[in-house]
Kinemage of the C-alpha trace (Angstrom):
@kinemage 1
@onewidth
@group {chain A} dominant
@subgroup {mainchain}
@vectorlist {calphas} color= white
{ca met a 1} P -31.752 43.759 69.711
{ca lys a 2} L -30.771 40.557 71.492
{ca phe a 3} L -31.093 38.543 67.650
{ca leu a 4} L -29.043 41.491 65.833
{ca thr a 5} L -26.086 41.299 68.801
{ca lys a 6} L -25.594 37.462 67.786
{ca val a 7} L -25.162 38.459 64.621
{ca ile a 8} L -22.662 41.570 64.841
{ca val a 9} L -21.101 39.179 66.937
{ca ile a 10} L -21.125 36.151 64.549
{ca leu a 11} L -19.809 39.034 62.086
{ca leu a 12} L -16.995 39.334 63.495
{ca val a 13} L -15.974 36.448 64.529
{ca thr a 14} L -16.172 35.508 60.591
{ca phe a 15} L -13.587 38.149 59.516
{ca ser a 16} L -10.860 37.532 62.259
{ca phe a 17} L -11.017 34.031 61.376
{ca his a 18} L -11.398 34.148 57.994
{ca ser a 19} L -8.298 37.322 58.526
{ca val a 20} L -6.068 34.636 60.644
{ca asn a 21} L -6.193 32.149 57.695
{ca ala a 22} L -4.807 34.668 55.290
{ca gln a 23} L -2.566 35.573 57.385
{ca ala a 24} L -1.516 32.244 58.279
{ca asn a 25} L -1.574 31.538 54.244
{ca asp a 26} L 0.940 34.287 53.370
{ca asp a 27} L 3.204 33.550 55.430
{ca asp a 28} L 3.106 30.011 55.257
{ca glu a 29} L 3.277 31.467 51.270
{ca glu a 30} L 6.499 33.127 52.301
{ca asp a 31} L 7.799 29.906 53.916
{ca lys a 32} L 7.593 27.890 50.972
{ca leu a 33} L 10.068 30.443 48.958
{ca ser a 34} L 13.445 30.079 48.795
{ca leu a 35} L 16.797 31.512 46.577
{ca asn a 36} L 18.019 28.272 46.207
{ca ser a 37} L 15.060 25.518 44.863
{ca gly a 38} L 10.928 26.481 43.154
{ca thr a 39} L 10.957 27.719 39.492
{ca ile a 40} L 13.335 31.411 38.311
{ca asp a 41} L 9.865 33.085 39.536
{ca ser a 42} L 9.376 32.027 42.811
{ca gln a 43} L 13.135 32.981 43.573
{ca phe a 44} L 12.662 36.545 42.712
{ca glu a 45} L 9.280 36.061 44.490
{ca tyr a 46} L 12.010 35.283 47.567
{ca ile a 47} L 13.900 38.372 46.154
{ca phe a 48} L 11.079 40.937 46.677
{ca lys a 49} L 9.428 39.135 50.108
{ca lys a 50} L 13.540 39.987 51.115
{ca ser a 51} L 14.752 42.974 50.258
{ca gly a 52} L 14.387 45.710 52.338
{ca asn a 53} L 12.917 49.495 50.901
{ca phe a 54} L 13.934 52.928 52.198
{ca lys a 55} L 12.572 55.669 51.278
{ca gly a 56} L 16.004 58.302 49.859
{ca thr a 57} L 16.737 62.042 49.692
{ca asn a 58} L 14.692 62.676 47.067
{ca gly a 59} L 11.973 61.275 48.349
{ca gln a 60} L 11.345 57.968 46.191
{ca asn a 61} L 11.129 54.405 47.432
{ca tyr a 62} L 14.519 51.962 46.654
{ca glu a 63} L 14.760 48.265 47.460
{ca ala a 64} L 18.035 46.466 49.148
{ca val a 65} L 18.510 43.635 47.960
{ca lys a 66} L 21.525 41.181 48.940
{ca tyr a 67} L 24.497 41.265 46.250
{ca ser a 68} L 25.094 37.524 47.395
{ca trp a 69} L 20.911 36.888 46.859
{ca leu a 70} L 21.381 38.546 42.913
{ca leu a 71} L 24.496 36.274 42.575
{ca thr a 72} L 22.706 33.176 43.182
{ca leu a 73} L 20.220 33.946 40.881
{ca lys a 74} L 22.370 35.020 38.299
{ca ser a 75} L 23.844 31.490 38.077
{ca his a 76} L 19.729 29.945 38.579
{ca val a 77} L 18.924 31.917 36.088
{ca leu a 78} L 22.379 31.098 33.683
{ca asp a 79} L 21.413 27.281 34.494
{ca ser a 80} L 18.533 27.531 33.606
{ca leu a 81} L 18.770 29.405 30.188
{ca lys a 82} L 21.263 26.679 29.697
{ca thr a 83} L 19.094 24.049 30.453
{ca thr a 84} L 16.496 25.715 28.036
{ca tyr a 85} L 18.832 25.959 25.015
{ca glu a 86} L 20.479 22.575 25.677
{ca lys a 87} L 16.218 21.189 25.152
{ca leu a 88} L 15.776 23.789 22.911
{ca glu a 89} L 19.119 21.950 20.884
{ca asn a 90} L 17.847 18.173 21.227
{ca ser a 91} L 14.063 19.749 20.345
{ca glu a 92} L 16.029 20.936 17.085
{ca lys a 93} L 17.550 17.359 17.078
{ca val a 94} L 14.445 15.474 16.635
{ca val a 95} L 12.599 17.913 15.077
{ca gly a 96} L 15.128 17.300 12.313
{ca asn a 97} L 15.814 14.246 12.551
{ca gln a 98} L 12.039 13.692 12.441
{ca val a 99} L 11.265 15.992 9.543
{ca lys a 100} L 14.332 13.330 7.753
{ca glu a 101} L 11.988 10.072 8.955
{ca ile a 102} L 8.544 11.821 7.465
{ca glu a 103} L 11.123 12.852 4.314
{ca asp a 104} L 11.825 8.647 3.635
{ca leu a 105} L 8.616 7.757 4.662
{ca lys a 106} L 7.662 9.699 2.017
{ca thr a 107} L 9.674 8.528 -0.382
{ca lys a 108} L 8.765 4.732 0.135
{ca leu a 109} L 5.453 6.098 0.194
{ca ala a 110} L 5.851 6.952 -3.408
{ca asn a 111} L 7.632 3.521 -4.749
{ca thr a 112} L 4.911 2.308 -2.456
{ca gln a 113} L 2.615 3.764 -4.583
{ca thr a 114} L 4.247 3.309 -7.835
{ca asn a 115} L 4.957 -0.188 -6.861
{ca leu a 116} L 1.318 -0.322 -6.428
{ca glu a 117} L 0.478 0.963 -9.778
{ca gln a 118} L 2.645 -1.109 -11.450
{ca thr a 119} L 1.340 -4.254 -9.995
{ca asp a 120} L -2.243 -3.821 -10.741
{ca ser a 121} L -0.689 -2.416 -14.204
{ca glu a 122} L 0.397 -5.639 -14.993
{ca lys a 123} L -2.538 -7.187 -13.294
{ca asn a 124} L -4.939 -5.782 -15.838
{ca asn a 125} L -2.429 -5.622 -18.556
{ca met a 126} L -1.281 -9.441 -20.667
{ca ala a 127} L 1.703 -9.924 -22.764
{ca leu a 128} L 0.145 -10.908 -26.245
{ca leu a 129} L 3.064 -10.806 -28.762
{ca gly a 130} L 4.893 -8.860 -26.412
{ca met a 131} L 2.757 -5.876 -26.477
{ca gln a 132} L 0.163 -5.473 -23.468
{ca thr a 133} L -2.974 -5.236 -23.334
{ca ser a 134} L -5.301 -5.205 -21.396
{ca lys a 135} L -7.000 -8.493 -19.906
{ca thr a 136} L -10.307 -7.953 -21.789
{ca asn a 137} L -8.807 -7.426 -24.787
{ca tyr a 138} L -6.617 -9.814 -24.443
{ca asn a 139} L -9.339 -12.420 -23.831
{ca val a 140} L -10.873 -11.070 -26.870
{ca ile a 141} L -8.359 -11.743 -28.914
{ca met a 142} L -8.139 -15.111 -27.330
{ca trp a 143} L -11.943 -16.106 -28.096
{ca ser a 144} L -11.181 -14.792 -31.294
{ca ile a 145} L -8.286 -16.857 -31.783
{ca ile a 146} L -10.031 -20.690 -30.318
{ca ala a 147} L -13.520 -19.350 -32.244
{ca ala a 148} L -11.181 -19.371 -35.626
{ca leu a 149} L -9.090 -23.218 -34.638
{ca leu a 150} L -12.519 -24.664 -33.864
{ca ala a 151} L -13.778 -23.161 -37.018
{ca phe a 152} L -10.980 -24.386 -39.099
{ca leu a 153} L -10.760 -27.749 -36.635
{ca leu a 154} L -14.563 -28.548 -38.163
{ca phe a 155} L -14.425 -27.301 -41.643
{ca phe a 156} L -11.458 -29.389 -41.877
{ca ile a 157} L -13.722 -32.023 -40.374
{ca tyr a 158} L -16.337 -31.780 -42.629
{ca lys a 159} L -13.752 -31.887 -45.676
{ca phe a 160} L -11.960 -35.266 -44.140
{ca lys a 161} L -15.844 -36.476 -43.920
{ca gly a 162} L -16.838 -35.709 -47.537
{ca ser a 163} L -12.982 -36.683 -48.727
{ca asn a 164} L -13.799 -40.175 -47.095
{ca ser a 165} L -16.504 -40.872 -48.619
{ca ser a 166} L -15.686 -39.905 -51.846
{ca thr a 167} L -12.160 -42.034 -52.007
{ca arg a 168} L -14.945 -44.801 -50.275
{ca glu a 169} L -16.744 -44.743 -53.136
{ca ala a 170} L -13.877 -43.974 -56.058
{ca lys a 171} L -12.252 -47.864 -54.140
{ca his a 172} L -15.918 -49.756 -54.450
{ca lys a 173} L -15.944 -48.209 -57.674
{ca leu a 174} L -12.374 -49.187 -58.764
{ca glu a 175} L -12.816 -52.775 -57.637
{ca glu a 176} L -16.486 -52.869 -60.247
{ca val a 177} L -13.619 -52.027 -62.269
{ca glu a 178} L -10.984 -54.652 -61.638
{ca thr a 179} L -13.784 -57.101 -61.383
{ca glu a 180} L -15.291 -56.606 -64.466
{ca phe a 181} L -11.595 -56.486 -66.002
{ca glu a 182} L -11.147 -60.215 -63.548
{ca glu a 183} L -14.208 -60.947 -65.870
{ca his a 184} L -13.478 -59.130 -69.660
{ca arg a 185} L -9.798 -60.831 -68.894
{ca arg a 186} L -11.179 -64.096 -67.594
{ca asn a 187} L -13.420 -64.411 -70.947
{ca ala a 188} L -10.647 -63.452 -73.053
{ca leu a 189} L -8.566 -66.249 -71.882
{ca glu a 190} L -11.255 -68.906 -72.766
{ca arg a 191} L -12.479 -66.872 -75.547
{ca glu a 192} L -8.292 -66.813 -76.871
{ca gln a 193} L -8.071 -71.325 -75.687
{ca lys a 194} L -11.567 -72.232 -77.580
{ca val a 195} L -9.968 -70.003 -80.728
{ca arg a 196} L -6.609 -72.332 -79.911
{ca arg a 197} L -8.838 -75.044 -79.677
{ca gln a 198} L -10.028 -74.868 -82.607
{ca leu a 199} L -6.673 -74.067 -84.316
{ca gln a 200} L -5.192 -76.910 -83.291
{ca asp a 201} L -8.161 -79.431 -84.382
{ca glu a 202} L -7.484 -77.817 -88.776
{ca leu a 203} L -4.714 -78.230 -88.187
{ca asn a 204} L -4.505 -82.188 -86.904
{ca lys a 205} L -7.268 -82.043 -89.777
{ca his a 206} L -5.456 -81.096 -92.840
{ca lys a 207} L -2.795 -83.232 -91.238
{ca ser a 208} L -4.731 -85.945 -91.305
């Protein structure tokens, strides 16, 4: 029985404490409300809290609000709307500028991609006789030309060696012919001198 009594007392004290706290919180919240500060919503709440109510002759409930409060609230609402419109206009300007910057960036990006593609094309292609060709074809053509020139050089060296050998051989034969001709000329000269001496001897005999 005593235990049950204690429990009931504790519950009553707890309930009372919560009721006091709730009332204090409501009072604090009401004290925080103001018509000249806070958000528009809190200002409306202030008017709702401070307005009086009465019952009309038709039995309906009405709220009595000070006209000055409504004028003040109207001014605050208009100021808030003006600020909102200004922020919206500034936001639209910012968005417009950002859109323009994005378009400029897209244009620059497109130009950069075009330049990059052109650079890649120039890097991967070479100019040959006024025509653009790939590096692979350029290398094949150049090495083919080098191989052809090398083959021509080897052929020229081979021909030169053959011609040089023929020239040396012809020169050697010419020297042999010249030697034989000189020997023949000397022999002919000796024979001529011998014939002249014999002729002179015969002439001398006849004179005697």
